[in-house]
C-alpha positions in Angstrom: 27.3 -78.3 -37.2 30.0 -77.5 -34.0 31.4 -74.2 -36.6 27.8 -73.7 -36.6 27.1 -73.9 -32.9 30.7 -71.6 -32.3 29.8 -69.0 -35.2 26.6 -68.7 -32.7 27.8 -68.3 -29.8 30.9 -66.0 -30.1 28.1 -64.3 -32.3 25.9 -64.4 -29.0 28.9 -62.8 -27.2 30.3 -60.1 -28.9 26.6 -59.1 -29.1 26.2 -59.1 -25.1 29.5 -57.9 -25.1 28.4 -54.7 -27.4 25.4 -54.6 -25.1 27.2 -54.3 -22.0 29.9 -51.2 -23.2 26.6 -49.4 -24.6 25.0 -50.1 -21.0 27.8 -48.9 -19.0 28.5 -46.1 -21.8 24.7 -44.3 -21.3 25.6 -45.1 -17.2 28.2 -43.3 -17.7 27.1 -40.4 -19.3 23.8 -40.6 -17.5 26.2 -40.6 -14.2 28.3 -37.6 -15.8 25.1 -34.8 -16.8 23.6 -36.3 -13.5 27.0 -34.9 -11.4 27.4 -31.9 -13.6 23.7 -30.9 -13.2 24.8 -31.5 -9.4 27.8 -29.1 -9.2 25.7 -26.4 -11.2 23.1 -26.9 -8.8 25.4 -26.2 -6.0 26.6 -23.0 -7.3 23.0 -21.6 -8.3 20.6 -20.1 -5.4 18.2 -23.2 -4.3 14.8 -21.5 -5.2 16.7 -22.7 -9.5 15.5 -25.7 -8.0 12.2 -26.4 -6.6 12.5 -29.6 -6.1 14.4 -28.7 -2.8 11.4 -26.0 -1.7 8.7 -28.5 -1.4 10.1 -32.2 -1.3 9.0 -33.9 2.0 12.8 -34.5 3.0 14.2 -31.8 4.5 17.6 -30.2 4.1 19.3 -28.6 6.6 22.5 -26.8 6.9 25.4 -27.0 8.9 29.1 -25.9 8.8 30.6 -28.5 7.2 27.7 -28.9 4.7 24.0 -29.8 4.5 22.7 -33.1 5.7 19.1 -34.3 4.9 16.7 -35.9 7.6 13.2 -36.7 7.6 12.3 -35.1 11.1 12.8 -31.6 12.5 13.3 -30.5 15.9 10.9 -29.2 18.2 12.1 -25.8 17.4 12.2 -25.0 14.0 8.8 -23.9 13.4 10.2 -20.8 15.2 13.6 -21.0 12.6 10.6 -20.5 9.9 8.9 -17.6 11.5 12.3 -16.1 12.2 12.4 -16.1 8.4 8.7 -14.8 8.0 9.6 -12.0 10.0 12.5 -11.2 8.2 10.5 -11.3 5.1 8.1 -8.9 6.3 11.2 -6.2 7.4 11.4 -6.5 4.1 8.4 -6.1 2.7 7.5 -3.4 4.9 11.0 -0.9 4.0 10.5 -1.5 0.3 6.8 -0.6 0.4 5.2 0.2 3.6 5.6 4.0 2.6 3.0 3.7 -0.4 0.1 2.7 2.1 -1.6 0.3 0.8 -5.7 0.0 2.6 -5.2 -3.4 2.4 -1.5 -3.3 4.4 -4.2 -0.7 7.0 -6.3 -3.4 7.9 -6.1 -5.5 11.6 -4.3 -8.0 11.1 -2.9 -7.5 7.6 -1.1 -4.5 9.2 1.4 -7.3 10.2 2.7 -7.7 6.7 4.3 -4.4 7.0 5.1 -4.4 10.0 9.3 -3.7 10.9 9.2 -2.7 14.1 6.8 -5.7 15.5 8.8 -8.1 13.7 12.2 -6.8 15.6 10.6 -7.5 19.0 9.5 -11.1 17.8 13.2 -11.6 16.6 14.1 -10.9 20.3 11.4 -13.8 21.6 12.0 -15.8 19.3 15.5 -15.9 20.4 14.9 -16.1 23.7 13.1 -18.9 23.4 15.5 -20.4 21.0 18.9 -19.8 23.1 17.2 -20.8 26.4 15.5 -24.0 25.7 18.2 -27.0 25.6 20.1 -24.5 28.3 16.6 -25.2 30.3 16.1 -28.8 29.5 19.5 -29.3 30.9 18.8 -27.7 33.7 15.3 -29.7 34.5 17.2 -33.2 34.1 19.5 -31.9 36.9 16.7 -30.5 39.0 14.8 -33.6 38.8 18.0 -36.0 39.6 18.4 -33.7 42.4 15.9 -34.3 44.0 15.2 -37.8 43.5 18.6 -38.4 44.7 19.8 -40.2 41.4 23.8 -38.7 43.0 26.0 -40.7 40.0 24.2 -38.0 37.4 24.5 -34.8 39.6 28.5 -34.1 38.5 27.4 -35.2 35.2 24.4 -33.3 35.1 26.5 -29.8 36.9 29.2 -30.5 33.8 26.7 -30.6 31.3 25.1 -27.7 32.3 28.4 -25.4 33.0 29.6 -26.6 29.9 26.3 -25.9 28.1 26.4 -22.9 29.1 29.7 -21.4 28.5 30.2 -22.4 25.5 26.1 -20.5 24.1 28.2 -17.2 26.1 32.1 -17.7 23.7 29.9 -18.8 20.7 27.3 -16.1 20.7 29.5 -12.7 19.7 31.3 -15.4 17.1 28.5 -15.7 15.7 26.4 -12.7 15.3 29.3 -10.2 14.6 31.7 -13.1 11.7 28.3 -13.0 9.6 27.3 -8.9 10.3 31.1 -7.8 10.4 31.2 -9.7 6.2 27.4 -8.0 5.0 29.3 -4.6 6.4 31.6 -5.3 4.1 29.7 -5.8 1.1 28.6 -2.3 2.0 31.8 -1.1 2.5 32.9 -2.5 -1.1 29.3 -1.0 -3.0 30.7 2.1 -1.3 34.2 2.2 -2.8 32.7 1.2 -5.9 30.6 5.0 -6.0 27.8 3.6 -4.0 26.1 6.5 -1.4 24.0 4.2 1.0 20.9 5.6 -0.1 21.7 8.3 1.7 22.0 11.1 -1.5 25.2 12.6 0.0 28.4 11.9 0.6 28.6 10.9 4.4 30.3 7.7 3.5 32.0 8.4 0.7 36.0 9.2 0.9 38.5 10.6 -1.6 41.1 7.5 -1.1 41.0 4.1 -0.2 42.5 4.0 2.6 40.8 6.6 4.3 37.5 4.3 2.7 39.0 1.5 4.8 40.1 3.7 7.9 36.2 5.0 8.0 34.7 1.7 8.3 36.6 0.0 10.4 36.4 3.1 12.7 32.6 3.2 12.5 32.8 -1.2 12.6 34.8 -0.8 15.8 32.2 2.1 17.4 29.6 0.3 16.2 30.4 -3.0 18.8 31.1 -1.1 21.6 29.3 -3.4 24.0 28.9 -0.7 27.3 26.6 2.1 25.5 23.3 2.5 26.3 20.5 1.0 24.6 17.2 2.8 25.8 13.8 1.4 24.7 16.0 -0.2 21.5 18.0 2.4 19.6 19.9 4.9 20.2 20.9 7.2 17.4 25.2 7.2 16.7 26.0 4.3 18.8 23.8 1.4 17.6 23.4 2.6 13.7 25.9 1.8 11.6 25.6 3.9 8.3 26.8 1.3 5.6 24.2 -1.0 6.4 21.5 1.0 9.0 19.3 -2.2 9.6 22.1 -3.8 11.4 21.7 -1.8 14.2 19.1 -4.9 16.3 22.7 -7.0 16.2 24.6 -5.0 19.4 20.9 -5.2 20.8 20.5 -8.5 19.7 24.2 -9.8 21.7 23.3 -7.9 25.1 19.8 -9.3 25.5 21.8 -12.4 25.1 24.3 -12.1 27.9 21.5 -11.1 30.2 19.5 -13.9 29.3 22.5 -15.9 30.1 23.2 -14.4 33.1 19.6 -14.4 34.7 19.7 -18.2 33.9 22.7 -18.4 35.7 21.0 -17.3 38.4 18.5 -19.1 38.5 19.7 -22.6 36.4 19.4 -24.6 40.4 15.8 -23.7 40.9 12.5 -25.3 40.6 10.6 -24.6 37.6 8.1 -23.0 39.4 10.4 -20.7 41.0 11.7 -19.7 38.1 9.3 -18.5 36.4 8.2 -16.1 39.2 11.6 -14.6 39.6 11.5 -14.5 35.6 8.5 -12.2 35.3 9.1 -10.3 37.8 12.7 -9.1 36.0 10.3 -8.8 32.6 7.6 -6.4 34.6 10.9 -4.6 36.4 11.9 -4.0 32.6 9.3 -2.9 31.5 9.1 0.0 34.0 13.0 0.8 33.2 12.1 0.7 30.1 14.8 -1.6 28.4 11.9 -3.6 26.5 14.8 -5.8 24.2 15.6 -7.3 28.0 11.9 -8.1 29.0 11.3 -9.7 25.5 14.1 -11.9 25.0 13.3 -13.4 29.3 9.1 -13.6 27.0 10.9 -16.4 25.0 12.6 -17.9 27.8 9.7 -17.8 29.8 7.6 -19.5 27.2 10.7 -22.0 26.3 10.2 -22.6 30.5 6.7 -23.5 31.0 6.8 -25.4 27.4 9.4 -28.0 28.9 7.5 -28.1 32.2 4.3 -29.0 30.7 5.6 -31.5 28.3 6.9 -33.2 31.7 4.2 -33.0 33.1 2.4 -34.5 30.3 5.1 -37.7 31.0 5.3 -36.5 27.2 8.5 -38.9 25.3 10.5 -35.5 24.1 13.7 -37.6 23.2 15.0 -41.2 22.3 15.1 -41.8 26.4 12.8 -40.6 29.4 13.3 -40.7 33.2 10.8 -39.7 35.1 9.2 -37.7 32.4 12.1 -35.6 32.5 13.7 -34.7 29.4 16.9 -36.4 28.6 19.1 -34.5 26.5 22.1 -35.5 24.2 25.2 -33.1 23.4 24.8 -32.0 20.1 27.3 -33.7 17.7 29.7 -31.5 15.8 28.7 -31.9 12.4 24.9 -30.7 14.2 24.1 -26.3 14.7 23.6 -26.0 17.8 20.0 -24.1 19.6 22.0 -22.2 21.3 23.9 -20.7 18.3 20.6 -19.1 17.3 20.8 -15.4 15.4 18.0 -12.9 16.9 16.6 -10.8 13.6 19.1 -11.5 12.0 18.3 -13.5 12.8 19.6 -14.7 12.8 19.9 -17.9 11.6 19.9 -21.8 12.9 18.2 -24.2 13.2 18.3 -26.4 16.3 19.2 -29.8 15.4 20.7 -31.4 18.9 19.1 -32.7 21.6 15.3 -33.3 21.0 13.5 -34.8 18.8 10.0 -34.1 17.8 7.2 -36.6 19.7 3.3 -36.9 19.6 1.0 -34.2 21.0 -1.6 -35.5 23.5 -4.7 -34.6 23.2 -5.7 -31.5 23.6 -9.0 -29.9 25.3 -11.3 -27.8 23.1 -10.9 -25.2 26.0 -6.7 -25.3 25.6 -7.4 -24.9 22.1 -9.9 -21.5 22.0 -7.3 -19.7 24.1 -4.4 -20.2 22.0 -6.2 -19.4 18.8 -7.5 -16.2 21.0 -4.0 -15.9 21.6 -2.9 -16.3 18.2 -5.3 -13.5 17.4 -4.1 -11.3 20.1 -1.0 -11.5 19.1 -1.2 -10.5 15.7 -3.6 -7.6 16.4 -0.7 -6.3 19.0 2.1 -7.0 16.1 0.0 -4.8 14.2 0.2 -1.7 15.8 -0.6 1.3 13.5 3.2 1.8 12.0 2.5 5.7 11.2 2.5 7.0 14.7 -1.2 7.2 15.1 -4.0 5.7 16.6 -6.1 4.3 13.4 -6.4 1.3 11.5 -8.3 0.3 9.2 -11.9 -0.8 9.2 -11.9 -0.3 13.5 -10.7 3.3 13.1 -8.9 4.5 16.7 -10.2 0.8 18.1 -8.5 -0.1 20.6 -4.9 1.7 20.0 -6.4 4.7 21.2 -6.8 3.0 24.2 -3.9 0.8 24.2 -1.6 4.3 24.0 -2.8 5.6 27.0 -2.0 3.3 28.7 1.8 3.0 28.9 3.2 4.5 31.9 4.9 8.2 32.2 8.5 7.3 31.6 7.3 6.3 28.4 5.6 9.5 27.1 8.7 11.0 25.8 10.7 7.9 25.3 9.3 7.4 21.8 12.3 4.4 20.4 10.6 2.9 24.1 6.8 3.2 23.5 6.4 2.3 20.3 7.5 -0.7 21.4 5.5 -1.4 24.6 2.8 -3.2 23.2 4.9 -5.4 20.5 6.9 -7.3 22.8 3.8 -8.8 24.1 2.5 -9.5 20.8 5.0 -11.8 19.8 5.3 -13.1 23.6 1.3 -14.6 23.1 2.3 -15.3 19.5 5.0 -17.4 20.1 3.0 -18.8 22.5 0.2 -19.8 21.0 2.2 -21.7 18.6 3.7 -23.1 21.6 0.9 -24.4 23.3 -1.4 -26.0 19.9 0.9 -27.3 17.7 -1.4 -27.3 14.9 -0.8 -24.0 14.5 2.6 -25.1 13.2 1.6 -26.8 10.7 2.1 -24.3 7.6 6.2 -23.2 10.0 6.9 -26.9 9.4 6.6 -27.2 5.6 10.0 -28.2 3.4 9.0 -24.0 2.3 9.3 -22.4 5.1 12.0 -24.0 6.7 13.5 -22.9 3.3 12.7 -19.4 4.1 13.9 -20.0 7.9 17.2 -20.8 6.3 17.4 -17.5 4.3 16.3 -15.4 7.5 19.3 -14.0 8.6 20.5 -12.9 4.5 17.3 -11.4 4.0 17.5 -9.4 6.5 21.3 -8.4 5.4 20.9 -7.9 1.9 17.2 -6.5 1.1 18.5 -2.8 2.5 21.2 -3.2 -0.4 18.9 -4.0 -2.9 16.0 -2.1 -1.9 17.8 0.8 -2.1 20.7 0.2 -5.1 17.6 -1.8 -7.7 14.5 -0.2 -6.0 14.7 3.1 -5.4 17.7 4.3 -7.0 17.0 2.7 -10.1 13.4 0.8 -11.0 10.4 3.5 -9.1 12.1 7.2 -11.2 13.3 4.9 -14.5 10.8 2.6 -14.4 7.8 2.3 -12.8 7.0 6.3 -12.6 7.8 7.0 -16.0 6.1 3.9 -17.2 3.7 2.1 -14.7 2.5 5.2 -12.5 1.9 4.8 -8.5 -0.6 2.3 -8.7 -0.6 -1.2 -7.0 0.3 -2.9 -10.4 3.1 -0.5 -10.9 4.9 -2.2 -8.4 4.5 -5.3 -8.8 7.4 -6.0 -11.4 9.8 -3.9 -9.3 8.7 -6.2 -6.0 9.3 -9.6 -8.4 12.4 -8.2 -9.4 13.7 -7.7 -5.7 12.6 -10.5 -4.2 14.6 -12.8 -6.8 17.6 -10.9 -6.3 17.0 -10.5 -2.2 16.6 -14.4 -1.9 19.7 -15.7 -4.5 21.9 -13.2 -2.0 20.3 -14.2 1.0 20.5 -18.3 -0.3 24.4 -17.5 -0.5 25.0 -14.8 2.2 23.3 -17.9 4.3 26.1 -20.7 3.4 28.8 -17.9 4.7 26.6 -17.5 7.7 27.2 -21.5 7.9 31.0 -21.4 7.6 30.7 -18.4 10.5 28.1 -20.7 12.7 31.6 -23.9 11.8 34.1 -22.1 12.7 32.9 -20.2 15.8 32.1 -23.6 16.9 35.7 -25.0 16.3 37.2 -22.1 17.9 35.1 -22.7 21.0 35.8 -26.6 20.9 39.9 -25.2 20.4 39.7 -23.1 23.6 38.0 -25.4 25.5 40.1 -28.3 25.8 
C-alpha cells in the first residue's frame, strides 16, 4: 500500500513538473513571439499598427525614445492642428491643379489652401514658442507685485535660462531636420532624379560637383540677412533641391523676432505687453512684414489665454499661487514647447511644465462668439488660391470687396498681398480653439496626435513623393491611360501617395526626434 501511495505521489509530481515545464515553454514561446512582433513593428510605420492610432493611451516621442502618457499638454491640440495643416499642404500640392468643384466652395476651399496653412503654421509657432516663456513672465510679475522677494531671483534666473535655451536651440532644431530632408533630395538627384524641373539645373557631371553644388545652395539658403518682403524672395529663400522648405528661414527669422520682442516686454504686466504686441502687429502689417505679424498674433493669443485662466483662478498646473501659473522646468527626457517648429513644422509636442485642467463653465455668448470666430477664420483661410475673387456658390462675395482694402504698399507686392488676410484667419482659428475647449476635442484624439507627430515629416517628404510617384509616373503612365481625368481616376494615386508620404514621414519623424535630443544635449553642455 505504501508502494502504491509512493507511486501515485511520484506520478503526480512528475505530471506536475511536466505541466510546469510545458507552461514555461509556452510562456517563453509567447514572450519570444511577442518580443519579435514588437521588434518588427518598431521598424514599421505606425499606421501598420492601428492600435497605436486609435487606442486611448497616447504615445509621445522624445529624443530618448517614446513615452506613454494618459494626459495631454495644453498645447497638444496645436500640434495636431499643425499636422492637419501639413496634410493640407500635401493635398494642395498634389491635387489643387485639377480644380475639383467641391474644393472651390467657401470653407471647403481650406482643404487645398497651401498658402493659408503657411500663415497658420506661423501663428501656431508664435503661440507654442511663447507659451511657457509667457507663463514664467506672468508668475514673475505677480510675485514681484506681491512682494515675494524670495522668489524674485529664482524667477529671473529661470526666465533668462528658458529664453536663452530656446533661442540657442532654435536654429539647431530647425536646420538639423531641414538639412536631413535636403540631403535625401540630394541623394536622389545623384541617382538621376531631376527634382521635378524637367531639366538639368540640378544634375552635375561628377559626384564632387554635385556635392559642391548642394553645399553651395545650402549655405546661401541659410543666409540669415537676406531681405524677406512679405514671405518669399526668389533666389535666396528658395532651395531648388526641395522647394517647399523656403518656409524654414522665414520660420527662423520669425522665431528670433518673437524672442527679441519677448525679451523687451517680459517684465511688463499683461495689459501693457498686449498693447505693445498689437502695436507691433499693426506696424508689421504697415511694413508688409506679415510673417512677423503672424508670430506676434500667436504670442498675443497665448498671452491672452494665460491671463484669462489666471483671472478665472483656474488650476493650470499641479501647484498654484494666487491664481497664477506655477511652472516646472522640463526634464531632460521631455520635449519642451520651445522646441516646436513651424510649418515644417515643424513638430514637437509640448510635454513639459503645464498640465491640462478642467475648464470652467462658459457662457452661451462666449461659445457663440468662439464659433463665429472659427467660421470667420476658416472663411479667410479659404481665400481663393487662383488669385481671383470667385469662390463657388457665393461668387465674388466677399473677396472682391476684401481684396480692395489692403493699403497701397500691397498693390505691387503679390507675395504680401496674397497673405494679407491669411494671418488674420489663422489668428481667429487659434483664438476660437483656445477660448472654447470643446472645439479642440477632435484635435485631442490619438489619431490627431499621430498626425501632429508627423507634421514636419509630411511637410518635408511630400514633394519628393508627389513629383517622383504621382507626376512623373502615375499621372502620365497610369491615370491618363487607364482612368482618365475624372475624380475617381485620381483615387488610386491618392491612396498610393498617402501610404508612401505617411510612411516616409514616420521614419523622418524618428530622425527629427533625434535632432531635438541632440540640440537639447548641446544646449545643456554649453550652458553648464
